[in-house]
C-alpha positions, 0 to 999 in steps of 0.5 A: 446604980444609986450614984447615977440616979437623977430626980425627974418629974412625971406629969400626966395630961388628961383630955377634957371638954371645956364649956364650949365642948372643945377638947383641952389638955389639963394636968392630971397626976404628977410624980417626983421620982428617981431615974437613971438618965442616959442621953441617946442622941442629939441632932439638928432638925429642919422643920417645914418652916425652915427653922433649925433646932436641936433634938435630943433623945434621952432614955429614962430607966425607973423603978416599977411603981404600982401607983403609976400607970404609964402611958404616952399621955405623960411628959417628963421634966428633967434638968429644966427641960420638958420631954415628950414620951416616944416609947415605954417598955419594961426592961427584959419584960420583967416588972422591976424597971421601965425604960422610957425613951423621950425627946426634948426639942429645945435650944440646948 
């Protein structure tokens, strides 16, 4: 298991108001942690603007940490790619591992 661990960056985004009262996203806490990374799928997508891109869904399995309260407001940076969180669940409903499913939309 240790050999499969890769370092990832978890970054939390917070919504705050600027001087005009508009909602803006700001970077909150960030954590460099180790996780098992597995590619689940990859496919081509055609959005409404008729542009074709690649979508990649990955699974990140990380050790439970009391200092991190995982929500959908996090993004993951791994291998110079940014992933948006799609789903978070506890593995087998225990408190040892979190399973995060995340998607990257990029050219690779």
